[in-house]
MDAnalysis code that builds the backbone (N, CA, C; Angstrom):
import MDAnalysis as mda
import numpy as np

u = mda.Universe.empty(561, n_residues=187, atom_resindex=np.repeat(np.arange(187), 3), trajectory=True)
u.add_TopologyAttr("name", ["N", "CA", "C"] * 187)
u.add_TopologyAttr("resid", np.arange(1, 188))
u.add_TopologyAttr("resname", ["MET", "ARG", "PRO", "LEU", "ARG", "TYR", "SER", "ILE", "ASN", "ILE", "THR", "LEU", "ASP", "GLY", "CYS", "CYS", "ASP", "HIS", "ARG", "ALA", "GLY", "ILE", "PRO", "ASP", "ALA", "GLU", "LEU", "HIS", "GLN", "TYR", "THR", "ALA", "ASP", "LEU", "LEU", "ALA", "ARG", "ALA", "ASP", "ALA", "LEU", "ILE", "LEU", "GLY", "ARG", "VAL", "THR", "TYR", "GLU", "MET", "MET", "GLU", "SER", "ALA", "TRP", "ARG", "PRO", "ILE", "ALA", "GLU", "SER", "GLY", "VAL", "LEU", "PRO", "ASP", "GLY", "MET", "PRO", "ASP", "TRP", "THR", "GLN", "PRO", "PHE", "ALA", "ARG", "THR", "ILE", "HIS", "ALA", "ALA", "LYS", "LYS", "HIS", "VAL", "VAL", "SER", "ASN", "SER", "LEU", "ALA", "SER", "VAL", "ASP", "TRP", "ASN", "ALA", "GLU", "LEU", "VAL", "ARG", "GLY", "HIS", "GLU", "LEU", "GLU", "GLN", "THR", "VAL", "ARG", "ARG", "LEU", "LYS", "GLN", "GLU", "PRO", "GLY", "ALA", "GLY", "LEU", "TYR", "VAL", "GLY", "GLY", "VAL", "THR", "MET", "PRO", "THR", "ALA", "LEU", "ALA", "GLU", "MET", "GLY", "LEU", "ILE", "ASP", "GLU", "PHE", "GLU", "PHE", "PHE", "VAL", "HIS", "PRO", "ARG", "ILE", "ALA", "GLY", "HIS", "GLY", "PRO", "ALA", "PRO", "PHE", "GLY", "GLY", "LEU", "SER", "LYS", "MET", "VAL", "ASP", "LEU", "LYS", "PHE", "VAL", "GLY", "ARG", "LYS", "GLU", "PHE", "GLY", "SER", "GLY", "VAL", "VAL", "SER", "MET", "ARG", "TYR", "GLU", "LEU", "ARG", "ARG"])
u.atoms.positions = np.array([
    [-5.284, -9.188, -18.078],
    [-4.605, -9.438, -16.820],
    [-4.629, -8.161, -15.978],
    [-4.965, -8.300, -14.705],
    [-5.002, -7.145, -13.802],
    [-3.591, -6.820, -13.342],
    [-3.194, -5.549, -13.396],
    [-1.882, -5.179, -12.885],
    [-1.880, -5.144, -11.357],
    [-0.730, -5.444, -10.784],
    [-0.518, -5.291, -9.352],
    [0.274, -4.008, -9.154],
    [-0.331, -3.063, -8.421],
    [0.288, -1.761, -8.179],
    [0.751, -1.680, -6.733],
    [1.906, -1.061, -6.536],
    [2.495, -0.886, -5.210],
    [2.742, 0.594, -4.984],
    [2.469, 1.069, -3.786],
    [2.874, 2.427, -3.447],
    [3.323, 2.484, -2.006],
    [4.179, 3.477, -1.741],
    [4.739, 3.639, -0.404],
    [5.118, 5.101, -0.205],
    [4.928, 5.573, 0.999],
    [5.405, 6.889, 1.394],
    [6.826, 6.737, 1.905],
    [7.748, 7.562, 1.379],
    [9.124, 7.521, 1.846],
    [9.643, 8.944, 2.042],
    [10.611, 9.075, 2.915],
    [11.284, 10.357, 3.088],
    [12.446, 10.424, 2.092],
    [13.069, 11.584, 1.998],
    [14.187, 11.744, 1.067],
    [15.329, 10.766, 1.336],
    [15.492, 10.344, 2.593],
    [16.551, 9.389, 2.913],
    [16.059, 7.946, 2.906],
    [14.861, 7.706, 2.350],
    [14.389, 6.343, 2.126],
    [13.611, 5.705, 3.250],
    [13.292, 6.435, 4.303],
    [12.539, 5.874, 5.422],
    [11.073, 5.735, 5.038],
    [10.495, 4.567, 5.298],
    [9.073, 4.367, 5.005],
    [8.259, 4.096, 6.270],
    [8.728, 4.567, 7.405],
    [7.959, 4.504, 8.639],
    [6.724, 5.389, 8.458],
    [5.536, 4.845, 8.680],
    [4.305, 5.595, 8.412],
    [4.199, 6.876, 9.240],
    [4.958, 6.984, 10.311],
    [4.922, 8.183, 11.148],
    [5.871, 9.274, 10.646],
    [6.694, 8.963, 9.632],
    [7.695, 9.919, 9.150],
    [7.185, 10.810, 8.019],
    [6.064, 10.459, 7.424],
    [5.528, 11.239, 6.308],
    [4.836, 12.507, 6.758],
    [4.395, 13.284, 5.772],
    [3.694, 14.542, 6.024],
    [2.270, 14.377, 5.495],
    [1.339, 13.954, 6.351],
    [-0.027, 13.730, 5.873],
    [-0.749, 15.054, 5.627],
    [-1.557, 15.076, 4.584],
    [-2.420, 16.228, 4.342],
    [-3.648, 15.777, 3.554],
    [-4.608, 16.675, 3.399],
    [-5.879, 16.334, 2.770],
    [-5.695, 15.907, 1.323],
    [-4.850, 16.593, 0.584],
    [-4.661, 16.294, -0.835],
    [-4.085, 14.896, -1.036],
    [-3.060, 14.547, -0.272],
    [-2.433, 13.234, -0.398],
    [-3.380, 12.127, 0.069],
    [-4.111, 12.372, 1.152],
    [-5.070, 11.375, 1.636],
    [-6.146, 11.108, 0.594],
    [-6.653, 12.164, -0.050],
    [-7.692, 11.983, -1.055],
    [-7.143, 11.235, -2.270],
    [-5.941, 11.580, -2.688],
    [-5.310, 10.905, -3.824],
    [-5.167, 9.411, -3.530],
    [-4.723, 9.087, -2.323],
    [-4.532, 7.692, -1.943],
    [-5.872, 6.971, -1.816],
    [-6.874, 7.637, -1.277],
    [-8.207, 7.034, -1.195],
    [-8.728, 6.724, -2.597],
    [-8.476, 7.627, -3.537],
    [-8.902, 7.393, -4.923],
    [-8.165, 6.200, -5.534],
    [-6.870, 6.060, -5.233],
    [-6.108, 4.896, -5.712],
    [-6.727, 3.597, -5.210],
    [-7.003, 3.554, -3.912],
    [-7.571, 2.345, -3.311],
    [-8.962, 2.053, -3.854],
    [-9.744, 3.100, -4.097],
    [-11.107, 2.904, -4.600],
    [-11.108, 2.294, -5.997],
    [-10.071, 2.542, -6.789],
    [-9.999, 1.987, -8.142],
    [-9.497, 0.546, -8.153],
    [-8.969, 0.058, -7.038],
    [-8.451, -1.309, -6.970],
    [-9.589, -2.296, -6.746],
    [-9.484, -3.449, -7.389],
    [-10.457, -4.516, -7.162],
    [-10.267, -5.151, -5.790],
    [-9.027, -5.158, -5.310],
    [-8.715, -5.741, -4.007],
    [-7.340, -5.268, -3.557],
    [-7.123, -5.332, -2.250],
    [-5.831, -5.009, -1.652],
    [-5.163, -6.305, -1.217],
    [-3.849, -6.366, -1.338],
    [-3.075, -7.492, -0.839],
    [-2.183, -6.928, 0.260],
    [-2.384, -7.406, 1.484],
    [-1.689, -6.851, 2.633],
    [-1.017, -7.949, 3.442],
    [0.139, -7.648, 3.967],
    [0.767, -8.532, 4.941],
    [0.111, -8.332, 6.297],
    [0.409, -9.194, 7.230],
    [-0.210, -9.144, 8.554],
    [0.019, -7.804, 9.252],
    [1.249, -7.322, 9.252],
    [1.564, -6.085, 9.968],
    [0.781, -4.908, 9.393],
    [0.775, -4.772, 8.079],
    [0.047, -3.671, 7.447],
    [-1.452, -3.807, 7.687],
    [-1.968, -5.027, 7.550],
    [-3.392, -5.266, 7.797],
    [-3.780, -4.859, 9.219],
    [-3.023, -5.335, 10.206],
    [-3.358, -5.025, 11.593],
    [-3.230, -3.536, 11.891],
    [-2.214, -2.882, 11.317],
    [-2.029, -1.452, 11.518],
    [-3.201, -0.676, 10.899],
    [-3.559, -1.027, 9.669],
    [-4.655, -0.335, 8.988],
    [-5.991, -0.592, 9.678],
    [-6.215, -1.835, 10.067],
    [-7.488, -2.160, 10.716],
    [-7.644, -1.402, 12.032],
    [-6.597, -1.379, 12.850],
    [-6.715, -0.706, 14.150],
    [-6.869, 0.802, 13.995],
    [-6.286, 1.373, 12.951],
    [-6.377, 2.823, 12.760],
    [-7.676, 3.250, 12.092],
    [-8.107, 2.531, 11.052],
    [-9.183, 3.026, 10.189],
    [-10.540, 2.364, 10.390],
    [-10.566, 1.123, 10.827],
    [-11.860, 0.450, 10.994],
    [-12.762, 1.155, 12.007],
    [-12.248, 1.519, 13.185],
    [-13.126, 2.189, 14.155],
    [-13.696, 3.510, 13.627],
    [-12.911, 4.242, 12.876],
    [-13.372, 5.516, 12.316],
    [-14.473, 5.259, 11.298],
    [-14.247, 4.295, 10.408],
    [-15.237, 4.003, 9.373],
    [-16.538, 3.475, 9.963],
    [-16.439, 2.632, 10.985],
    [-17.645, 2.027, 11.555],
    [-18.422, 2.986, 12.454],
    [-17.708, 3.850, 13.157],
    [-18.400, 4.750, 14.087],
    [-18.639, 6.140, 13.507],
    [-17.813, 6.514, 12.526],
    [-17.897, 7.867, 11.996],
    [-17.292, 8.895, 12.934],
    [-16.697, 8.426, 14.032],
    [-16.113, 9.314, 15.031],
    [-14.595, 9.317, 14.880],
    [-14.052, 10.512, 14.803],
    [-12.605, 10.665, 14.690],
    [-11.979, 10.801, 16.076],
    [-10.825, 10.173, 16.309],
    [-10.117, 10.393, 17.570],
    [-9.708, 11.863, 17.686],
    [-9.503, 12.326, 18.894],
    [-9.068, 13.715, 19.104],
    [-7.833, 14.020, 18.284],
    [-7.859, 15.138, 17.595],
    [-6.714, 15.575, 16.804],
    [-6.680, 15.038, 15.388],
    [-7.555, 14.088, 15.052],
    [-7.584, 13.526, 13.700],
    [-8.451, 14.444, 12.841],
    [-7.905, 14.949, 11.723],
    [-8.662, 15.893, 10.896],
    [-9.797, 15.219, 10.110],
    [-10.828, 16.001, 9.804],
    [-11.992, 15.510, 9.056],
    [-11.616, 14.911, 7.707],
    [-10.556, 15.430, 7.077],
    [-10.206, 14.969, 5.745],
    [-9.676, 13.543, 5.718],
    [-9.523, 12.900, 6.866],
    [-9.102, 11.495, 6.891],
    [-10.277, 10.532, 6.707],
    [-11.510, 11.018, 6.881],
    [-12.670, 10.122, 6.808],
    [-12.855, 9.446, 5.449],
    [-12.679, 10.137, 4.293],
    [-12.825, 9.414, 3.026],
    [-11.849, 8.241, 2.892],
    [-10.615, 8.413, 3.370],
    [-9.654, 7.318, 3.325],
    [-10.136, 6.172, 4.208],
    [-10.621, 6.500, 5.410],
    [-11.116, 5.463, 6.329],
    [-12.245, 4.669, 5.689],
    [-13.193, 5.363, 5.068],
    [-14.330, 4.681, 4.434],
    [-13.875, 3.818, 3.256],
    [-12.915, 4.326, 2.484],
    [-12.449, 3.592, 1.304],
    [-11.718, 2.314, 1.697],
    [-10.784, 2.397, 2.629],
    [-10.037, 1.190, 3.012],
    [-10.948, 0.214, 3.754],
    [-11.921, 0.735, 4.471],
    [-12.880, -0.122, 5.173],
    [-13.670, -0.967, 4.179],
    [-14.100, -0.359, 3.084],
    [-14.942, -1.052, 2.094],
    [-14.152, -1.986, 1.176],
    [-12.856, -1.780, 1.070],
    [-12.052, -2.542, 0.113],
    [-11.985, -4.027, 0.455],
    [-12.025, -4.861, -0.585],
    [-11.766, -6.298, -0.425],
    [-10.285, -6.452, -0.125],
    [-9.959, -7.328, 0.812],
    [-8.573, -7.491, 1.239],
    [-8.175, -8.968, 1.219],
    [-6.953, -9.226, 0.785],
    [-6.325, -10.543, 0.883],
    [-5.154, -10.347, 1.839],
    [-5.204, -11.035, 2.984],
    [-4.200, -10.843, 4.030],
    [-3.271, -12.043, 4.055],
    [-1.984, -11.792, 3.857],
    [-0.987, -12.849, 3.822],
    [-0.382, -12.988, 5.210],
    [-0.584, -14.148, 5.823],
    [-0.068, -14.378, 7.174],
    [-0.006, -15.869, 7.467],
    [1.041, -16.257, 8.153],
    [1.139, -17.619, 8.669],
    [0.755, -17.683, 10.143],
    [0.654, -16.522, 10.799],
    [0.392, -16.517, 12.236],
    [-1.057, -16.220, 12.605],
    [-1.790, -15.523, 11.760],
    [-3.190, -15.244, 12.078],
    [-4.029, -16.501, 11.875],
    [-4.979, -16.724, 12.780],
    [-5.884, -17.872, 12.643],
    [-7.043, -17.532, 11.714],
    [-7.442, -16.264, 11.700],
    [-8.544, -15.831, 10.848],
    [-8.465, -14.320, 10.662],
    [-9.208, -13.831, 9.683],
    [-9.321, -12.394, 9.440],
    [-10.780, -12.075, 9.149],
    [-11.144, -10.836, 9.375],
    [-12.446, -10.358, 8.932],
    [-12.193, -8.994, 8.306],
    [-13.072, -8.032, 8.422],
    [-12.898, -6.703, 7.833],
    [-12.822, -6.833, 6.311],
    [-13.766, -7.605, 5.769],
    [-13.872, -7.816, 4.319],
    [-12.580, -8.431, 3.770],
    [-12.055, -9.406, 4.499],
    [-10.746, -9.962, 4.161],
    [-10.777, -11.485, 4.041],
    [-9.831, -11.968, 3.269],
    [-9.603, -13.400, 3.075],
    [-8.163, -13.686, 3.488],
    [-7.955, -14.772, 4.212],
    [-6.622, -15.144, 4.675],
    [-5.884, -15.962, 3.617],
    [-4.637, -15.581, 3.366],
    [-3.763, -16.288, 2.432],
    [-2.511, -16.684, 3.216],
    [-2.146, -17.941, 3.178],
    [-0.934, -18.391, 3.862],
    [0.300, -18.016, 3.030],
    [1.416, -17.789, 3.713],
    [2.638, -17.351, 3.041],
    [3.068, -18.250, 1.901],
    [2.947, -19.569, 2.072],
    [3.366, -20.496, 1.008],
    [2.440, -20.426, -0.207],
    [1.273, -19.774, -0.056],
    [0.319, -19.629, -1.152],
    [0.438, -18.279, -1.858],
    [1.373, -17.424, -1.420],
    [1.453, -16.054, -1.916],
    [1.583, -15.987, -3.430],
    [2.611, -16.623, -3.985],
    [2.852, -16.506, -5.421],
    [1.671, -17.059, -6.227],
    [1.203, -18.238, -5.869],
    [0.080, -18.864, -6.583],
    [-1.170, -17.996, -6.487],
    [-1.461, -17.461, -5.312],
    [-2.654, -16.630, -5.121],
    [-2.573, -15.345, -5.926],
    [-1.423, -14.673, -5.877],
    [-1.288, -13.412, -6.606],
    [-1.355, -13.652, -8.112],
    [-0.729, -14.701, -8.584],
    [-0.820, -15.014, -10.020],
    [-2.275, -15.274, -10.437],
    [-3.026, -15.990, -9.604],
    [-4.438, -16.254, -9.897],
    [-5.244, -14.962, -9.882],
    [-5.031, -14.126, -8.873],
    [-5.771, -12.868, -8.777],
    [-5.477, -11.951, -9.961],
    [-4.239, -11.953, -10.416],
    [-3.882, -11.110, -11.557],
    [-4.547, -11.585, -12.846],
    [-4.868, -12.871, -12.942],
    [-5.503, -13.422, -14.143],
    [-6.996, -13.101, -14.210],
    [-7.586, -12.744, -13.095],
    [-9.013, -12.449, -13.070],
    [-9.274, -11.100, -13.734],
    [-10.475, -10.908, -14.294],
    [-10.788, -9.619, -14.924],
    [-10.949, -8.524, -13.870],
    [-10.651, -7.291, -14.275],
    [-10.836, -6.159, -13.372],
    [-9.841, -5.051, -13.641],
    [-9.893, -4.036, -12.796],
    [-9.076, -2.836, -12.981],
    [-7.661, -2.976, -12.427],
    [-7.482, -3.811, -11.407],
    [-6.153, -3.975, -10.848],
    [-6.182, -4.267, -9.365],
    [-5.033, -4.637, -8.863],
    [-4.828, -4.967, -7.458],
    [-3.843, -3.963, -6.882],
    [-3.857, -3.828, -5.573],
    [-3.022, -2.834, -4.913],
    [-2.339, -3.494, -3.722],
    [-1.055, -3.206, -3.542],
    [-0.309, -3.732, -2.409],
    [0.466, -2.594, -1.754],
    [0.562, -2.644, -0.452],
    [1.345, -1.685, 0.308],
    [2.165, -2.430, 1.331],
    [2.911, -1.704, 2.121],
    [3.712, -2.319, 3.166],
    [5.174, -2.382, 2.804],
    [5.919, -3.164, 3.570],
    [7.369, -3.211, 3.411],
    [7.870, -4.620, 3.125],
    [7.549, -5.582, 3.954],
    [8.136, -6.917, 3.843],
    [7.568, -7.725, 2.679],
    [6.247, -7.867, 2.629],
    [5.647, -8.684, 1.577],
    [5.904, -8.134, 0.173],
    [5.851, -6.811, -0.047],
    [6.166, -6.308, -1.387],
    [7.571, -6.675, -1.862],
    [8.498, -6.847, -0.935],
    [9.841, -7.289, -1.321],
    [9.770, -8.684, -1.933],
    [8.997, -9.572, -1.311],
    [8.829, -10.922, -1.862],
    [8.152, -10.872, -3.220],
    [7.133, -10.025, -3.353],
    [6.430, -9.909, -4.629],
    [7.332, -9.330, -5.721],
    [8.192, -8.382, -5.373],
    [9.147, -7.821, -6.347],
    [10.158, -8.885, -6.762],
    [10.603, -9.712, -5.812],
    [11.522, -10.828, -6.105],
    [10.910, -11.748, -7.152],
    [9.606, -11.963, -7.052],
    [8.889, -12.867, -7.963],
    [8.526, -12.192, -9.283],
    [8.789, -10.895, -9.399],
    [8.446, -10.160, -10.614],
    [6.956, -9.933, -10.774],
    [6.221, -9.891, -9.660],
    [4.766, -9.799, -9.731],
    [4.215, -8.372, -9.615],
    [5.030, -7.412, -9.200],
    [4.552, -6.030, -9.114],
    [4.761, -5.377, -10.474],
    [3.683, -4.852, -11.035],
    [3.731, -4.246, -12.365],
    [4.007, -2.752, -12.333],
    [3.506, -2.074, -11.302],
    [3.651, -0.624, -11.207],
    [4.061, -0.236, -9.795],
    [4.958, 0.732, -9.703],
    [5.485, 1.206, -8.431],
    [5.229, 2.707, -8.335],
    [4.759, 3.156, -7.178],
    [4.590, 4.594, -6.963],
    [5.190, 4.946, -5.607],
    [6.151, 5.861, -5.641],
    [6.829, 6.313, -4.435],
    [6.387, 7.738, -4.148],
    [5.797, 7.966, -2.979],
    [5.438, 9.304, -2.540],
    [6.605, 9.821, -1.714],
    [7.408, 10.670, -2.312],
    [8.637, 11.155, -1.672],
    [8.314, 12.432, -0.894],
    [8.487, 12.355, 0.424],
    [8.182, 13.466, 1.318],
    [9.433, 14.316, 1.535],
    [9.278, 15.638, 1.557],
    [10.431, 16.521, 1.737],
    [10.878, 16.561, 3.198],
    [11.408, 15.453, 3.631],
    [11.821, 15.300, 5.025],
    [12.943, 14.271, 5.084],
    [13.858, 14.476, 5.997],
    [14.912, 13.490, 6.265],
    [14.623, 12.916, 7.640],
    [14.383, 11.622, 7.698],
    [13.981, 10.971, 8.949],
    [15.174, 10.543, 9.796],
    [16.243, 10.128, 9.148],
    [17.412, 9.688, 9.903],
    [17.303, 8.290, 10.482],
    [16.295, 7.548, 10.070],
    [16.133, 6.164, 10.529],
    [15.369, 5.380, 9.480],
    [15.237, 4.079, 9.679],
    [14.524, 3.200, 8.747],
    [13.140, 2.950, 9.222],
    [12.448, 2.004, 8.669],
    [12.875, 1.029, 7.670],
    [12.834, 1.613, 6.260],
    [13.489, 0.903, 5.354],
    [13.494, 1.283, 3.944],
    [12.835, 0.170, 3.132],
    [12.138, 0.519, 2.059],
    [11.508, -0.518, 1.245],
    [12.526, -1.356, 0.481],
    [12.183, -2.586, 0.253],
    [12.933, -3.536, -0.571],
    [14.299, -3.906, -0.006],
    [14.480, -3.774, 1.301],
    [15.712, -4.222, 1.930],
    [15.851, -5.733, 1.789],
    [17.005, -6.189, 1.371],
    [17.259, -7.608, 1.233],
    [16.895, -8.187, -0.120],
    [16.482, -7.355, -1.051],
    [16.176, -7.827, -2.401],
    [17.425, -8.478, -2.989],
    [17.292, -9.661, -3.549],
    [18.473, -10.411, -4.009],
    [18.982, -9.969, -5.370],
    [18.159, -9.208, -6.096],
    [18.572, -8.759, -7.429],
    [17.965, -7.393, -7.695],
    [18.561, -6.674, -8.608],
    [18.021, -5.372, -8.970],
    [16.737, -5.556, -9.778],
    [15.834, -4.612, -9.633],
    [14.590, -4.598, -10.389],
    [14.622, -3.342, -11.249],
    [14.615, -3.512, -12.550],
    [14.674, -2.376, -13.459],
    [13.275, -1.847, -13.725],
    [13.152, -0.524, -13.647],
    [11.875, 0.143, -13.813],
    [11.957, 1.180, -14.927],
    [10.791, 1.508, -15.464],
    [10.669, 2.545, -16.488],
    [9.822, 3.672, -15.914],
    [10.333, 4.896, -15.924],
    [9.618, 6.056, -15.415],
    [8.395, 6.327, -16.285],
    [7.210, 6.513, -15.632],
    [5.990, 6.769, -16.402],
    [5.265, 8.042, -15.984],
    [5.652, 8.675, -14.883],
    [4.985, 9.914, -14.529],
    [5.289, 10.392, -13.130],
    [4.878, 11.638, -12.888],
    [5.071, 12.236, -11.576],
    [3.930, 13.182, -11.293],
    [3.707, 13.431, -10.031],
    [2.689, 14.387, -9.606],
    [3.245, 15.110, -8.394],
    [3.114, 16.409, -8.397],
    [3.561, 17.217, -7.266],
    [2.354, 17.633, -6.445],
    [2.474, 17.531, -5.145],
    [1.415, 17.917, -4.223],
    [1.792, 19.241, -3.562],
    [0.797, 19.974, -3.102],
    [1.021, 21.266, -2.468],
    [1.940, 21.199, -1.259],
    [1.989, 20.059, -0.594],
    [2.821, 19.879, 0.597],
    [4.307, 19.742, 0.277],
    [4.622, 19.589, -1.023],
    [6.000, 19.327, -1.419],
    [6.267, 17.857, -1.677],
    [5.298, 16.997, -1.370],
    [5.422, 15.574, -1.685],
    [5.396, 15.431, -3.205],
    [6.240, 14.538, -3.717],
    [6.268, 14.254, -5.149],
    [6.027, 12.766, -5.339],
    [5.028, 12.443, -6.159],
    [4.768, 11.056, -6.519],
    [5.593, 10.734, -7.760],
    [6.359, 9.664, -7.692],
    [7.149, 9.181, -8.828],
    [6.603, 7.804, -9.186],
    [6.113, 7.657, -10.435],
    [5.493, 6.409, -10.861],
    [6.372, 5.700, -11.885],
    [6.465, 4.378, -11.732],
    [7.289, 3.534, -12.591],
    [6.547, 2.264, -12.945],
    [6.898, 1.684, -14.072],
    [6.421, 0.362, -14.451],
    [7.612, -0.586, -14.462],
    [7.317, -1.851, -14.220],
    [8.355, -2.880, -14.292],
    [8.854, -2.974, -15.729],
    [10.153, -2.886, -15.907],
    [10.741, -3.049, -17.241],
    [10.872, -4.541, -17.495],
    [10.202, -5.012, -18.508],
    [10.199, -6.457, -18.799],
    [11.099, -6.749, -19.980],
])
C-alpha cells in the first residue's frame, strides 16, 4: 500500500499562508526532492491553481520572473512534471499532467490510489488535507516550522472534528532556522 504524505510550511504561531514562510535554496531543494519521490500529487483546486500559475510558466519557458532566484527552477521543473489528481467540484477540466476528481469521489479515489503499487502519494494545502485527516487517510505528516510569528492565519486542520494522534519519527534542521518535524499516524 502506498502511503499518503502531507507537508505544510507553518510559522511558530501556526500560520500556513504561503507568503509567511522563509524560502531558501535548501528548503526548496528538499521539497523538490520530496515531490520527485511521489508517484502523484493530490491537490485541491486552490492549491492546484496557485501552483500552476506560479510554477508552470517558469517550467515551460525556463524564464524566471524578476526577483525570482535561480534556485527555484528545480522545484518548478519537479512540480511541472508530477502527475496530479485535482479535487474540485467547480473546475470543468484540468490539464498540466492532471486528472480531475470530484469532491464526492475523494475518499474512494484516495483509497484506490493508495492500493496501487509505488513509492507513495503526496498532498499539500489546507482545506482538503483536513478532510483526508478526518477520514484517517494521511499516513505521514511533515511540518516545516519557520522561525517567524505571522500574527494571522490560516492554520492547518481548522475545524477537525476529532483529535488525530501522531507518533514522532524525525526532524531535520535547515540553515535558515526552519525545522522539519515528521510524524506518522498512530493507528
